[in-house]
Backbone bond lengths (Angstrom), bond angles and torsions (degrees), N, CA, C in turn:
res aa  C-N    CA-C-N  psi(-1)  N-CA   C-N-CA  omega(-1)  CA-C   N-CA-C  phi
1 M - - - 1.451 - - 1.527 107.21 -
2 G 1.321 116.00 127.15 1.454 121.12 179.96 1.517 112.20 -74.11
3 L 1.325 115.29 164.33 1.464 121.09 -178.66 1.526 111.56 -60.54
4 G 1.336 117.34 -39.49 1.459 120.48 178.86 1.514 112.30 -61.08
5 L 1.329 115.97 -40.73 1.463 120.09 179.24 1.523 111.18 -68.96
6 V 1.311 116.40 -38.91 1.470 120.29 177.09 1.524 109.90 -61.20
7 E 1.327 117.36 -44.07 1.466 120.95 178.30 1.525 110.88 -63.01
8 L 1.338 116.77 -39.06 1.463 120.78 178.34 1.520 110.77 -63.27
9 V 1.324 116.85 -44.44 1.465 120.47 179.64 1.526 110.13 -62.93
10 F 1.338 117.57 -44.85 1.467 120.26 178.07 1.526 111.20 -60.98
11 A 1.330 116.86 -43.68 1.470 120.38 179.93 1.529 110.66 -64.09
12 T 1.327 116.38 -40.25 1.467 120.67 179.43 1.522 110.32 -65.26
13 E 1.326 116.99 -46.04 1.467 120.34 178.97 1.524 111.19 -60.35
14 E 1.310 116.32 -44.83 1.466 120.72 -179.31 1.527 111.11 -64.75
15 H 1.325 116.05 -45.40 1.460 120.97 -176.50 1.530 111.91 -63.61
16 F 1.335 116.42 -41.14 1.460 120.45 -176.38 1.517 113.37 -95.34
17 G 1.327 117.10 -6.81 1.462 119.93 -179.91 1.515 112.86 66.65
18 I 1.340 116.57 37.45 1.459 121.77 -179.37 1.520 109.15 -127.07
19 S 1.323 115.60 168.74 1.456 122.02 173.65 1.528 106.95 -118.36
20 I 1.329 116.79 127.69 1.461 120.96 -178.05 1.525 107.98 -104.30
21 P 1.337 117.12 111.00 1.467 119.97 179.04 1.531 111.43 -65.13
22 D 1.330 116.35 145.19 1.461 121.51 -179.73 1.521 112.06 -56.41
23 E 1.334 117.57 -38.42 1.466 119.90 -178.61 1.530 112.13 -64.20
24 D 1.329 117.99 -29.60 1.468 120.92 176.59 1.526 111.15 -73.98
25 L 1.318 117.47 -29.80 1.462 121.11 -179.35 1.523 112.82 -73.00
26 R 1.322 117.50 -25.99 1.466 120.53 -177.23 1.518 112.52 -57.91
27 G 1.317 118.74 -36.56 1.458 121.70 -179.35 1.519 113.29 -94.02
28 T 1.309 117.66 4.38 1.457 122.07 -176.56 1.525 109.12 -96.93
29 T 1.348 115.46 102.86 1.469 119.46 -175.12 1.521 113.85 -116.85
30 T 1.331 117.58 -5.18 1.463 120.55 -179.69 1.526 109.86 -132.83
31 V 1.319 115.68 163.56 1.470 120.32 176.95 1.524 109.96 -62.97
32 G 1.329 117.07 -38.20 1.467 120.66 178.11 1.517 111.81 -61.78
33 A 1.332 116.25 -41.08 1.464 120.23 178.35 1.523 110.67 -66.43
34 L 1.329 116.95 -37.82 1.463 120.26 177.17 1.528 110.49 -66.37
35 A 1.317 117.32 -40.56 1.471 120.70 177.67 1.525 110.18 -62.18
36 A 1.332 117.53 -43.00 1.465 120.91 178.77 1.528 110.84 -63.73
37 L 1.331 116.56 -38.53 1.455 121.22 177.83 1.526 110.57 -64.36
38 V 1.317 116.84 -42.71 1.466 121.26 178.60 1.533 110.03 -61.78
39 V 1.324 116.93 -42.47 1.471 120.50 178.55 1.518 109.67 -61.79
40 R 1.335 116.92 -47.62 1.469 120.94 -178.04 1.525 110.99 -61.41
41 L 1.322 117.07 -45.95 1.459 120.23 -179.18 1.529 111.77 -68.71
42 S 1.317 117.32 -33.47 1.468 120.93 177.46 1.522 110.75 -67.49
43 E 1.332 116.38 -37.87 1.463 120.09 178.04 1.521 110.44 -66.35
44 K 1.341 117.22 -40.83 1.463 121.23 177.28 1.519 110.63 -59.59
45 K 1.333 115.34 -38.40 1.459 121.85 -178.14 1.524 111.23 -68.74
46 G 1.334 116.03 -21.54 1.457 119.70 -179.75 1.506 113.16 85.25
47 G 1.327 115.98 32.70 1.460 120.49 -179.96 1.515 111.82 -69.17
48 D 1.321 115.18 179.19 1.454 119.39 179.77 1.523 109.74 -64.91
49 A 1.291 116.86 159.19 1.462 122.14 -176.44 1.525 109.78 -102.96
50 P 1.334 117.35 93.58 1.459 119.47 178.55 1.522 110.52 -71.34
51 S 1.317 116.95 162.57 1.454 120.39 -177.99 1.521 111.70 -65.11
52 C 1.313 118.12 -33.62 1.467 121.63 177.30 1.523 108.27 -138.40
53 R 1.311 115.93 95.39 1.464 120.21 -175.55 1.517 112.18 -61.57
54 T 1.313 116.79 -38.49 1.465 120.33 -178.21 1.520 110.64 -62.73
55 S 1.319 116.89 -47.54 1.456 121.11 179.84 1.528 110.77 -63.04
56 R 1.299 116.73 -45.25 1.461 120.88 -179.44 1.526 110.85 -61.84
57 A 1.336 116.54 -45.44 1.462 120.21 179.17 1.523 110.96 -63.15
58 F 1.328 116.93 -41.86 1.464 120.46 -179.89 1.521 111.31 -59.20
59 Y 1.320 117.60 -49.98 1.463 120.00 -176.35 1.528 112.52 -70.06
60 R 1.314 117.33 -34.82 1.461 119.47 175.99 1.523 110.36 -67.96
61 L 1.327 116.20 -40.03 1.461 120.58 177.41 1.524 110.72 -65.19
62 R 1.315 116.21 -40.49 1.472 119.94 178.73 1.524 110.71 -60.97
63 R 1.328 117.11 -43.07 1.462 120.28 177.83 1.529 110.93 -61.67
64 A 1.339 116.75 -41.86 1.460 120.46 179.03 1.529 110.55 -64.68
65 L 1.336 117.31 -40.08 1.464 121.70 178.28 1.520 110.95 -63.13
66 V 1.314 116.81 -44.38 1.468 120.81 -179.58 1.514 109.92 -62.97
67 R 1.332 116.93 -43.93 1.459 120.24 179.28 1.532 111.44 -64.42
68 A 1.331 116.45 -44.81 1.465 120.16 -176.90 1.529 112.23 -68.11
69 S 1.333 116.88 -33.56 1.468 119.73 -176.73 1.526 112.89 -89.49
70 G 1.332 116.98 -16.46 1.449 120.55 -179.70 1.530 113.09 77.65
71 V 1.327 116.41 13.89 1.461 121.61 179.23 1.527 107.93 -87.53
72 G 1.309 116.48 142.92 1.453 119.08 172.93 1.433 113.33 107.48
């Protein structure tokens, strides 16, 4: 895992208040898969129930990606 990806994972964990196990990251190869993982882990955590978890996770993940990459 490259340094950029490690920073992205840390930023995602911090932003969503979750912990992403390494074994879950092995199969995560796209932003959509990462968003689905964030939704699944957030549900396990017992977070609030937004009207559309997928949409909420996508936009929160996008913000974290933009911040971590310095784009925008």
